[in-house]
C-alpha positions as a LaTeX table, in Angstrom:
\begin{tabular}{lrrr}
\hline
Residue & $x$ (\AA) & $y$ (\AA) & $z$ (\AA) \\
\hline
Met1 & 0.00 & 0.00 & 0.00 \\
Asn2 & 1.32 & 3.44 & $-0.93$ \\
Phe3 & 1.03 & 6.57 & 1.15 \\
Ser4 & 1.50 & 10.15 & 0.03 \\
Ser5 & 4.30 & 12.30 & 1.35 \\
Gln6 & 1.77 & 14.14 & 3.50 \\
Gln7 & 0.72 & 10.89 & 5.17 \\
Ile8 & 4.27 & 9.74 & 5.94 \\
Arg9 & 6.09 & 12.47 & 7.82 \\
Thr10 & 9.85 & 12.07 & 8.11 \\
Asn11 & 12.32 & 13.97 & 10.20 \\
Pro12 & 15.90 & 13.73 & 8.93 \\
Ala13 & 17.35 & 14.88 & 12.25 \\
Ala14 & 15.40 & 12.26 & 14.18 \\
Asp15 & 16.38 & 9.56 & 11.68 \\
Ala16 & 20.05 & 10.51 & 11.94 \\
Ala17 & 19.80 & 10.51 & 15.73 \\
Ala18 & 18.25 & 7.03 & 15.71 \\
Leu19 & 21.00 & 5.71 & 13.43 \\
Leu20 & 23.79 & 7.22 & 15.53 \\
Asn21 & 22.19 & 5.91 & 18.72 \\
Arg22 & 22.10 & 2.40 & 17.27 \\
Ile23 & 25.75 & 2.68 & 16.24 \\
Gly24 & 26.74 & 3.83 & 19.73 \\
Val25 & 24.78 & 1.02 & 21.35 \\
Gly26 & 26.37 & $-1.47$ & 18.97 \\
Val27 & 29.86 & $-0.25$ & 19.85 \\
Leu28 & 29.26 & $-0.54$ & 23.60 \\
Leu29 & 27.13 & $-3.67$ & 23.82 \\
Ala30 & 28.34 & $-5.73$ & 20.86 \\
Leu31 & 31.82 & $-4.64$ & 19.78 \\
Val32 & 33.35 & $-4.16$ & 23.24 \\
Pro33 & 32.49 & $-7.63$ & 24.66 \\
Thr34 & 33.59 & $-9.31$ & 21.43 \\
Leu35 & 37.00 & $-7.63$ & 21.36 \\
Leu36 & 37.48 & $-7.84$ & 25.13 \\
Ile37 & 37.81 & $-11.62$ & 24.90 \\
Gly38 & 40.99 & $-11.49$ & 22.83 \\
Ala39 & 42.56 & $-8.10$ & 23.55 \\
Arg40 & 43.39 & $-6.05$ & 26.62 \\
His41 & 42.70 & $-2.50$ & 25.56 \\
Pro42 & 39.57 & $-2.13$ & 23.37 \\
Val43 & 37.42 & $-0.95$ & 26.26 \\
Phe44 & 39.66 & 2.08 & 26.86 \\
Val45 & 39.01 & 3.36 & 23.33 \\
Leu46 & 35.56 & 2.07 & 22.50 \\
Tyr47 & 33.81 & 3.05 & 25.75 \\
Pro48 & 34.28 & 6.81 & 25.20 \\
Val49 & 33.70 & 6.46 & 21.44 \\
Gly50 & 30.38 & 4.66 & 21.85 \\
Ser51 & 29.25 & 6.99 & 24.63 \\
Ile52 & 30.09 & 10.14 & 22.68 \\
Val53 & 28.26 & 8.84 & 19.60 \\
Met54 & 25.15 & 8.26 & 21.75 \\
Ile55 & 25.43 & 11.75 & 23.25 \\
Ile56 & 25.73 & 13.30 & 19.78 \\
Ala57 & 22.64 & 11.34 & 18.75 \\
Ala58 & 20.69 & 12.88 & 21.61 \\
Leu59 & 21.85 & 16.38 & 20.67 \\
Leu60 & 20.56 & 15.83 & 17.13 \\
Asp61 & 17.20 & 14.45 & 18.22 \\
Pro62 & 14.63 & 17.27 & 18.33 \\
Gln63 & 12.52 & 15.26 & 20.79 \\
Ser64 & 15.35 & 14.59 & 23.25 \\
Arg65 & 14.67 & 15.38 & 26.90 \\
Ala66 & 18.26 & 14.90 & 28.01 \\
Gly67 & 18.36 & 18.10 & 30.03 \\
Ala68 & 15.25 & 17.27 & 32.03 \\
Gln69 & 16.43 & 13.70 & 32.57 \\
Met70 & 19.81 & 14.93 & 33.81 \\
Arg71 & 18.23 & 17.39 & 36.24 \\
Gln72 & 15.95 & 14.67 & 37.55 \\
Gly73 & 18.91 & 12.32 & 38.03 \\
Leu74 & 21.00 & 14.93 & 39.84 \\
Ala75 & 18.26 & 15.37 & 42.43 \\
Ser76 & 17.97 & 11.64 & 43.22 \\
Pro77 & 19.22 & 10.13 & 46.51 \\
Asn78 & 21.53 & 7.83 & 44.55 \\
Met79 & 23.29 & 10.79 & 42.97 \\
Val80 & 23.64 & 12.51 & 46.34 \\
Ala81 & 25.30 & 9.37 & 47.75 \\
Phe82 & 27.51 & 9.17 & 44.64 \\
Ala83 & 28.55 & 12.80 & 45.12 \\
Leu84 & 29.35 & 12.27 & 48.82 \\
Phe85 & 31.56 & 9.29 & 48.10 \\
Phe86 & 33.49 & 10.99 & 45.35 \\
Leu87 & 33.75 & 14.26 & 47.27 \\
Trp88 & 35.36 & 12.41 & 50.18 \\
Ser89 & 37.66 & 10.62 & 47.73 \\
Trp90 & 38.83 & 13.91 & 46.25 \\
Val91 & 39.28 & 15.48 & 49.71 \\
Ser92 & 41.54 & 12.56 & 50.66 \\
Leu93 & 44.01 & 13.75 & 48.02 \\
Leu94 & 45.15 & 16.27 & 50.63 \\
Trp95 & 46.96 & 13.51 & 52.54 \\
Ala96 & 47.57 & 11.03 & 49.71 \\
Pro97 & 51.23 & 9.91 & 49.44 \\
Ala98 & 51.57 & 10.59 & 45.69 \\
Gln99 & 49.12 & 13.36 & 45.00 \\
Gly100 & 49.93 & 13.93 & 41.33 \\
Ala101 & 49.64 & 10.29 & 40.30 \\
Ala102 & 46.60 & 9.78 & 42.53 \\
Ala103 & 44.83 & 12.83 & 41.07 \\
Leu104 & 45.50 & 11.62 & 37.53 \\
Arg105 & 44.28 & 8.08 & 38.23 \\
Phe106 & 41.19 & 9.11 & 40.14 \\
Gly107 & 40.41 & 11.76 & 37.56 \\
Gln108 & 40.26 & 8.96 & 35.00 \\
Val109 & 37.95 & 6.96 & 37.28 \\
Thr110 & 35.66 & 9.94 & 37.88 \\
Gly111 & 35.61 & 10.77 & 34.18 \\
Ala112 & 34.69 & 7.22 & 33.22 \\
Leu113 & 31.79 & 7.06 & 35.67 \\
Val114 & 30.53 & 10.56 & 34.85 \\
Leu115 & 30.65 & 9.69 & 31.14 \\
Gly116 & 28.45 & 6.68 & 31.84 \\
Leu117 & 25.97 & 8.77 & 33.82 \\
Val118 & 25.80 & 11.45 & 31.12 \\
Thr119 & 25.31 & 8.78 & 28.44 \\
Val120 & 22.40 & 7.31 & 30.39 \\
Ala121 & 20.85 & 10.77 & 30.83 \\
Phe122 & 21.13 & 11.46 & 27.09 \\
Met123 & 19.61 & 8.15 & 26.00 \\
Pro124 & 16.24 & 8.25 & 24.23 \\
Glu125 & 13.20 & 7.91 & 26.46 \\
Arg126 & 12.17 & 4.79 & 24.55 \\
Thr127 & 14.50 & 2.07 & 23.35 \\
Arg128 & 13.63 & 0.83 & 19.88 \\
Leu129 & 12.43 & $-2.74$ & 19.96 \\
Ala130 & 15.06 & $-4.05$ & 17.56 \\
Asn131 & 17.84 & $-2.41$ & 19.60 \\
Leu132 & 17.12 & $-4.79$ & 22.48 \\
Asn133 & 18.69 & $-7.53$ & 20.36 \\
Ile134 & 22.10 & $-5.86$ & 20.25 \\
Ala135 & 23.35 & $-6.84$ & 23.70 \\
Pro136 & 22.40 & $-10.55$ & 23.48 \\
Ile137 & 23.79 & $-10.88$ & 19.96 \\
Gly138 & 27.03 & $-9.13$ & 20.89 \\
Leu139 & 27.51 & $-11.18$ & 24.02 \\
Gly140 & 26.70 & $-14.41$ & 22.20 \\
Leu141 & 29.32 & $-13.70$ & 19.52 \\
Ala142 & 31.85 & $-12.74$ & 22.19 \\
Val143 & 31.33 & $-15.94$ & 24.15 \\
Ile144 & 31.51 & $-18.13$ & 21.05 \\
Ala145 & 34.81 & $-16.43$ & 20.18 \\
Gly146 & 35.99 & $-16.99$ & 23.75 \\
Leu147 & 35.13 & $-20.68$ & 23.63 \\
Ala148 & 37.06 & $-21.02$ & 20.37 \\
Leu149 & 40.06 & $-19.27$ & 21.92 \\
Thr150 & 40.04 & $-21.59$ & 24.91 \\
Val151 & 40.32 & $-24.53$ & 22.50 \\
Phe152 & 43.18 & $-22.84$ & 20.67 \\
Met153 & 44.92 & $-22.03$ & 23.94 \\
His154 & 44.51 & $-25.61$ & 25.13 \\
Trp155 & 46.15 & $-26.97$ & 22.00 \\
Arg156 & 48.65 & $-24.10$ & 21.74 \\
Val157 & 47.83 & $-23.47$ & 18.11 \\
Gly158 & 46.57 & $-20.71$ & 15.84 \\
Val159 & 45.80 & $-17.37$ & 17.43 \\
Ala160 & 46.59 & $-18.62$ & 20.93 \\
Lys161 & 49.99 & $-16.96$ & 20.84 \\
Phe162 & 48.25 & $-13.57$ & 20.56 \\
Val163 & 45.97 & $-14.14$ & 23.58 \\
Asp164 & 47.36 & $-14.13$ & 27.11 \\
Asp165 & 45.82 & $-15.18$ & 30.39 \\
Glu166 & 45.04 & $-11.58$ & 31.36 \\
Ser167 & 42.99 & $-11.02$ & 28.21 \\
Met168 & 41.04 & $-14.22$ & 28.83 \\
Leu169 & 40.48 & $-13.16$ & 32.46 \\
Arg170 & 39.09 & $-9.78$ & 31.41 \\
Gly171 & 36.97 & $-11.24$ & 28.64 \\
Thr172 & 35.44 & $-13.92$ & 30.85 \\
Leu173 & 34.69 & $-11.54$ & 33.70 \\
Gly174 & 33.24 & $-9.06$ & 31.22 \\
Ala175 & 30.97 & $-11.79$ & 29.84 \\
Val176 & 29.67 & $-12.57$ & 33.34 \\
Val177 & 28.98 & $-8.89$ & 34.12 \\
Leu178 & 27.26 & $-8.23$ & 30.78 \\
Leu179 & 25.28 & $-11.49$ & 30.89 \\
Trp180 & 22.55 & $-10.12$ & 33.12 \\
Pro181 & 21.66 & $-7.04$ & 31.02 \\
Ala182 & 21.64 & $-9.31$ & 27.95 \\
Leu183 & 19.27 & $-11.74$ & 29.67 \\
Gly184 & 17.10 & $-8.82$ & 30.77 \\
Ala185 & 16.78 & $-7.65$ & 27.16 \\
Leu186 & 15.75 & $-11.14$ & 26.06 \\
Gly187 & 13.35 & $-11.42$ & 28.97 \\
Leu188 & 11.60 & $-8.21$ & 27.95 \\
Arg189 & 10.92 & $-9.74$ & 24.54 \\
Gly190 & 9.91 & $-13.11$ & 25.96 \\
Arg191 & 12.84 & $-14.89$ & 24.30 \\
Trp192 & 13.41 & $-17.30$ & 27.16 \\
Gly193 & 14.82 & $-20.04$ & 24.96 \\
Trp194 & 17.52 & $-17.75$ & 23.63 \\
Ala195 & 18.15 & $-16.50$ & 27.16 \\
Ala196 & 18.89 & $-20.06$ & 28.23 \\
Val197 & 21.26 & $-20.49$ & 25.27 \\
Val198 & 23.20 & $-17.31$ & 26.09 \\
Ala199 & 23.39 & $-18.23$ & 29.79 \\
Ala200 & 24.62 & $-21.73$ & 28.92 \\
Leu201 & 27.31 & $-20.30$ & 26.63 \\
Val202 & 28.58 & $-17.98$ & 29.36 \\
Gly203 & 28.55 & $-20.85$ & 31.85 \\
Ala204 & 30.58 & $-22.96$ & 29.44 \\
Leu205 & 33.09 & $-20.14$ & 29.00 \\
Thr206 & 33.59 & $-19.76$ & 32.74 \\
Leu207 & 34.26 & $-23.49$ & 33.06 \\
Thr208 & 36.59 & $-23.86$ & 30.09 \\
Ser209 & 38.56 & $-20.65$ & 30.63 \\
Gly210 & 39.71 & $-21.69$ & 34.09 \\
Val211 & 38.78 & $-18.31$ & 35.60 \\
Gly212 & 37.55 & $-19.37$ & 39.03 \\
Leu213 & 36.47 & $-15.86$ & 39.98 \\
Ala214 & 34.12 & $-15.73$ & 36.99 \\
Ala215 & 32.52 & $-19.01$ & 38.04 \\
Leu216 & 32.10 & $-17.71$ & 41.62 \\
Ala217 & 30.53 & $-14.46$ & 40.40 \\
Leu218 & 28.19 & $-16.36$ & 38.09 \\
Val219 & 27.05 & $-18.69$ & 40.88 \\
Val220 & 26.40 & $-15.75$ & 43.22 \\
Gly221 & 24.41 & $-14.01$ & 40.47 \\
Ile222 & 22.34 & $-17.14$ & 39.80 \\
Val223 & 21.48 & $-17.53$ & 43.49 \\
Val224 & 20.42 & $-13.87$ & 43.77 \\
Phe225 & 18.48 & $-14.15$ & 40.50 \\
Ala226 & 16.59 & $-17.21$ & 41.71 \\
Leu227 & 15.57 & $-15.37$ & 44.88 \\
Gly228 & 14.76 & $-12.19$ & 42.96 \\
Leu229 & 12.33 & $-13.98$ & 40.65 \\
Lys230 & 9.95 & $-14.46$ & 43.57 \\
Arg231 & 10.86 & $-11.59$ & 45.88 \\
Pro232 & 13.05 & $-8.96$ & 44.20 \\
Met233 & 12.98 & $-6.51$ & 47.10 \\
Leu234 & 14.02 & $-9.22$ & 49.57 \\
Ala235 & 16.90 & $-10.16$ & 47.27 \\
Ala236 & 17.90 & $-6.50$ & 47.04 \\
Asn237 & 17.75 & $-6.01$ & 50.82 \\
Leu238 & 19.80 & $-9.14$ & 51.49 \\
Leu239 & 22.40 & $-8.12$ & 48.92 \\
Ala240 & 22.61 & $-4.57$ & 50.28 \\
Gly241 & 22.91 & $-5.92$ & 53.83 \\
Ala242 & 25.62 & $-8.41$ & 52.90 \\
Ala243 & 27.59 & $-5.73$ & 51.04 \\
Ala244 & 27.30 & $-3.31$ & 53.96 \\
Leu245 & 28.36 & $-6.01$ & 56.43 \\
Leu246 & 31.47 & $-6.85$ & 54.41 \\
Leu247 & 32.34 & $-3.19$ & 53.83 \\
Leu248 & 31.96 & $-2.10$ & 57.44 \\
Thr249 & 33.64 & $-5.14$ & 59.06 \\
Ala250 & 36.54 & $-5.57$ & 56.62 \\
Pro251 & 39.26 & $-5.13$ & 59.32 \\
Leu252 & 37.78 & $-8.12$ & 61.18 \\
Leu253 & 37.64 & $-10.42$ & 58.15 \\
Pro254 & 41.35 & $-11.49$ & 58.23 \\
Thr255 & 40.78 & $-13.31$ & 61.51 \\
Leu256 & 37.81 & $-15.18$ & 60.07 \\
Ala257 & 39.75 & $-15.95$ & 56.89 \\
Gly258 & 42.67 & $-17.39$ & 58.84 \\
Trp259 & 40.28 & $-19.68$ & 60.73 \\
Leu260 & 38.59 & $-20.88$ & 57.52 \\
Met261 & 41.73 & $-21.50$ & 55.45 \\
Pro262 & 42.61 & $-24.97$ & 56.83 \\
Lys263 & 39.01 & $-26.08$ & 56.31 \\
Val264 & 38.94 & $-25.24$ & 52.59 \\
Ala265 & 42.49 & $-26.20$ & 51.64 \\
Thr266 & 41.24 & $-28.54$ & 48.90 \\
Phe267 & 39.36 & $-25.71$ & 47.14 \\
His268 & 42.30 & $-23.86$ & 45.65 \\
Asp269 & 40.54 & $-20.75$ & 44.32 \\
Leu270 & 38.66 & $-20.20$ & 47.58 \\
Tyr271 & 41.82 & $-20.87$ & 49.57 \\
Asp272 & 43.73 & $-18.26$ & 47.56 \\
Leu273 & 40.94 & $-15.74$ & 48.13 \\
Leu274 & 41.00 & $-16.35$ & 51.89 \\
Ala275 & 44.81 & $-16.10$ & 51.89 \\
Thr276 & 44.51 & $-12.66$ & 50.32 \\
Val277 & 42.11 & $-11.55$ & 53.06 \\
Ala278 & 44.31 & $-13.05$ & 55.80 \\
Ala279 & 47.24 & $-11.00$ & 54.51 \\
Trp280 & 45.40 & $-7.84$ & 55.59 \\
Gln281 & 45.72 & $-8.68$ & 59.29 \\
Pro282 & 49.21 & $-7.26$ & 60.05 \\
Ile283 & 48.43 & $-4.19$ & 57.95 \\
Phe284 & 45.18 & $-3.33$ & 59.69 \\
Ala285 & 46.64 & $-4.21$ & 63.10 \\
Gly286 & 49.28 & $-1.48$ & 62.71 \\
Glu287 & 46.94 & 1.21 & 61.43 \\
Gly288 & 45.26 & 2.40 & 64.61 \\
Ser289 & 43.69 & 5.83 & 64.04 \\
Gly290 & 44.70 & 5.63 & 60.38 \\
Leu291 & 41.61 & 3.54 & 59.78 \\
Leu292 & 39.44 & 6.59 & 60.46 \\
Ile293 & 40.34 & 8.62 & 57.37 \\
Gly294 & 42.72 & 6.29 & 55.50 \\
His295 & 45.91 & 7.18 & 53.65 \\
Gly296 & 44.34 & 9.00 & 50.73 \\
Ile297 & 42.92 & 7.87 & 47.41 \\
Asp298 & 45.06 & 5.42 & 45.41 \\
Ala299 & 47.40 & 4.90 & 48.39 \\
Ala300 & 46.99 & 1.12 & 48.34 \\
Ala301 & 47.89 & 0.81 & 44.65 \\
Gln302 & 50.84 & 3.20 & 44.99 \\
Ser303 & 52.14 & 1.43 & 48.11 \\
Ala304 & 51.88 & $-1.99$ & 46.46 \\
Ala305 & 53.67 & $-0.73$ & 43.35 \\
Gly306 & 56.45 & 0.69 & 45.54 \\
Gly307 & 56.86 & $-2.49$ & 47.56 \\
Leu308 & 55.47 & $-1.00$ & 50.78 \\
Leu309 & 52.51 & $-3.39$ & 50.74 \\
Pro310 & 52.42 & $-7.02$ & 49.61 \\
Gln311 & 50.79 & $-7.32$ & 46.18 \\
Val312 & 48.59 & $-10.16$ & 47.41 \\
Ala313 & 47.05 & $-7.89$ & 50.06 \\
Ala314 & 46.35 & $-4.84$ & 47.92 \\
Thr315 & 43.53 & $-6.42$ & 45.90 \\
Gly316 & 39.80 & $-6.06$ & 46.13 \\
Ile317 & 37.67 & $-3.07$ & 46.88 \\
Leu318 & 37.31 & $-3.85$ & 50.60 \\
Phe319 & 40.99 & $-3.36$ & 51.34 \\
Gln320 & 41.27 & $-0.36$ & 49.03 \\
Leu321 & 38.37 & 1.46 & 50.66 \\
Trp322 & 39.67 & 1.00 & 54.19 \\
Phe323 & 43.32 & 1.65 & 53.41 \\
Asp324 & 42.64 & 4.65 & 51.15 \\
Leu325 & 39.51 & 6.23 & 52.60 \\
Gly326 & 39.09 & 4.73 & 56.06 \\
Val327 & 35.82 & 4.00 & 57.79 \\
Leu328 & 34.16 & 7.09 & 56.28 \\
Gly329 & 34.87 & 5.87 & 52.76 \\
Ala330 & 33.54 & 2.42 & 53.61 \\
Leu331 & 30.41 & 3.96 & 55.11 \\
Phe332 & 29.74 & 6.18 & 52.08 \\
Ala333 & 30.30 & 3.20 & 49.77 \\
Ala334 & 27.87 & 1.04 & 51.76 \\
Ile335 & 25.20 & 3.77 & 51.55 \\
Leu336 & 25.77 & 4.20 & 47.81 \\
Ile337 & 25.54 & 0.47 & 47.10 \\
Gly338 & 22.50 & 0.03 & 49.35 \\
Leu339 & 20.57 & 2.84 & 47.70 \\
Gly340 & 21.56 & 1.64 & 44.23 \\
Val341 & 20.51 & $-1.97$ & 44.81 \\
Arg342 & 17.15 & $-1.00$ & 46.28 \\
Ala343 & 16.49 & 1.47 & 43.45 \\
Thr344 & 17.04 & $-1.26$ & 40.85 \\
Ala345 & 14.63 & $-3.59$ & 42.65 \\
Arg346 & 11.93 & $-0.91$ & 42.56 \\
Ala347 & 12.53 & 0.18 & 38.96 \\
Asp348 & 10.66 & $-2.57$ & 37.10 \\
Ala349 & 9.30 & $-5.91$ & 38.30 \\
Arg350 & 10.32 & $-7.74$ & 35.10 \\
Leu351 & 13.88 & $-6.44$ & 35.07 \\
Ala352 & 14.55 & $-6.35$ & 38.83 \\
Pro353 & 15.84 & $-9.98$ & 39.13 \\
Phe354 & 18.31 & $-9.44$ & 36.29 \\
Met355 & 19.56 & $-6.10$ & 37.61 \\
Val356 & 20.02 & $-7.26$ & 41.21 \\
Ala357 & 21.79 & $-10.42$ & 40.00 \\
Gly358 & 24.08 & $-8.31$ & 37.83 \\
Ile359 & 25.02 & $-6.12$ & 40.78 \\
Ala360 & 25.68 & $-9.23$ & 42.87 \\
Ser361 & 28.05 & $-10.65$ & 40.23 \\
Ala362 & 29.87 & $-7.34$ & 39.80 \\
Leu363 & 30.23 & $-6.85$ & 43.57 \\
Thr364 & 31.61 & $-10.38$ & 43.93 \\
Ile365 & 34.30 & $-9.62$ & 41.35 \\
Ala366 & 35.13 & $-6.23$ & 42.88 \\
Ile367 & 35.31 & $-7.56$ & 46.43 \\
Ala368 & 37.46 & $-10.53$ & 45.46 \\
His369 & 39.87 & $-8.92$ & 43.05 \\
Phe370 & 39.40 & $-5.53$ & 41.41 \\
Thr371 & 39.64 & $-1.98$ & 42.69 \\
Leu372 & 38.72 & 1.49 & 41.49 \\
Ser373 & 42.34 & 1.92 & 40.38 \\
Gln374 & 41.82 & $-0.48$ & 37.45 \\
Ile375 & 40.33 & 1.72 & 34.78 \\
Trp376 & 39.24 & $-1.08$ & 32.45 \\
Trp377 & 37.06 & $-2.48$ & 35.24 \\
Val378 & 35.48 & 0.94 & 35.87 \\
Asp379 & 34.81 & 1.29 & 32.13 \\
Leu380 & 33.19 & $-2.16$ & 32.09 \\
Val381 & 30.91 & $-1.19$ & 34.98 \\
Gly382 & 29.97 & 1.96 & 33.06 \\
Ile383 & 29.07 & $-0.09$ & 29.99 \\
Ala384 & 26.97 & $-2.44$ & 32.12 \\
Gly385 & 25.15 & 0.60 & 33.51 \\
Val386 & 24.39 & 1.81 & 30.00 \\
Ala387 & 23.08 & $-1.67$ & 29.12 \\
Val388 & 20.76 & $-1.67$ & 32.15 \\
Ala389 & 19.42 & 1.79 & 31.31 \\
His390 & 18.93 & 0.65 & 27.71 \\
Asn391 & 16.69 & $-2.15$ & 28.98 \\
Leu392 & 14.76 & 0.13 & 31.29 \\
Arg393 & 13.96 & 2.44 & 28.38 \\
Gly394 & 12.62 & $-0.57$ & 26.47 \\
Arg395 & 10.27 & $-1.93$ & 29.11 \\
Tyr396 & 7.30 & $-0.02$ & 27.67 \\
Leu397 & 7.51 & $-1.65$ & 24.24 \\
Glu398 & 4.90 & $-4.39$ & 24.07 \\
Glu399 & 4.56 & $-4.32$ & 20.27 \\
Arg400 & 6.08 & $-2.71$ & 17.21 \\
Pro401 & 4.81 & 0.86 & 16.79 \\
Lys402 & 2.39 & 1.65 & 13.98 \\
Leu403 & 3.51 & 3.66 & 10.98 \\
Arg404 & 3.29 & 7.33 & 11.81 \\
Gly405 & 0.60 & 8.90 & 9.70 \\
Ala406 & $-1.10$ & 5.65 & 8.63 \\
Pro407 & $-4.86$ & 5.88 & 8.20 \\
Ala408 & $-6.99$ & 4.81 & 11.14 \\
Ser409 & $-8.79$ & 2.37 & 8.87 \\
Glu410 & $-5.63$ & 0.22 & 8.64 \\
Pro411 & $-5.19$ & $-0.91$ & 12.25 \\
Gly412 & $-3.13$ & $-3.96$ & 11.33 \\
Leu413 & $-0.45$ & $-2.13$ & 9.37 \\
His414 & 2.87 & $-2.08$ & 11.24 \\
Val415 & 6.44 & $-1.28$ & 10.33 \\
Ser416 & 9.70 & $-2.39$ & 11.79 \\
Ala417 & 10.96 & $-0.48$ & 14.79 \\
Ser418 & 14.46 & $-0.86$ & 13.48 \\
\hline
\end{tabular}
């Protein structure tokens, strides 16, 4: 059926904005996870590129409400908690041991997180239905590539010589973190069969890659997801409480870890994790009043690099928060995480189990290994945040929209939302 030009109204600026937005989403949610499996550095380049493309798309869109969305976000309790934590982090530069290096590193961290927040604020109010496919497709391709690389690495052939253990670690952990937004996108469209396939692929990658931390994070996410399916707010409250307990009692954990180590000696990955925690004991024991305000942002990383702290001890966000920012930093972080987890559980009943499970997996990885000093990890968290917001903007789409300007007498006529 043909329509006249008066019936079909087009807006070149809106069309260009939609195209650029899809390109930006594709870069962040498809290209980054695929390349992260086999290379160390794509996230550093592609995260800002994809985000900036999405921001430009919003600036071109005549219907964009980015300004109003940003003002609304700035007034939220989550943003206030975010500001308090980062304000205290910047104040701690006054007594940081290497102020220049610390300011540079934390400036990168702040910039990465702010870029993610701005990208979310500038996203369209409604995600196009076809765009919900991007994250699952990208993750599926990435995991298939990762499984192929594990075979090559096992047999020491082909491209294996170009892929090191660190790249496989980052790629596998990235797959676990991005799994939950991908499953949420499939869940919104009712593609539960494909969701099971993607989840099975990620599970296979965690087993074949030998990254024990990825398997642990995936198991924790599955447990939280199972609880969140029935009672999402209970799952959120339990996760927030567990995170706060770990954050606020971190100086006491080495004693518990030392007691548990002989009992789990046969579980090597868990034993190594407990050994890391036990190594904190002599450090915290000698701190005294230093635990109140810490040694300043990035002090743990700088001290470990200079040989003042054992490398095995200076891992994980729990140690970094207490050593760098003291009890106040741990308190602000607990408030920020608690508010964030509860906000996700209240956002949408269909997406809440996926979002809370994703936070649980990411927190498990951060607590066990990574810190805010590792920029690639911060960038990955920012990309996961964009993926979650992308899903939330698509929760209203129950069907493909009708052709704008189509006659009322043709109720069955639809066009692709792509």
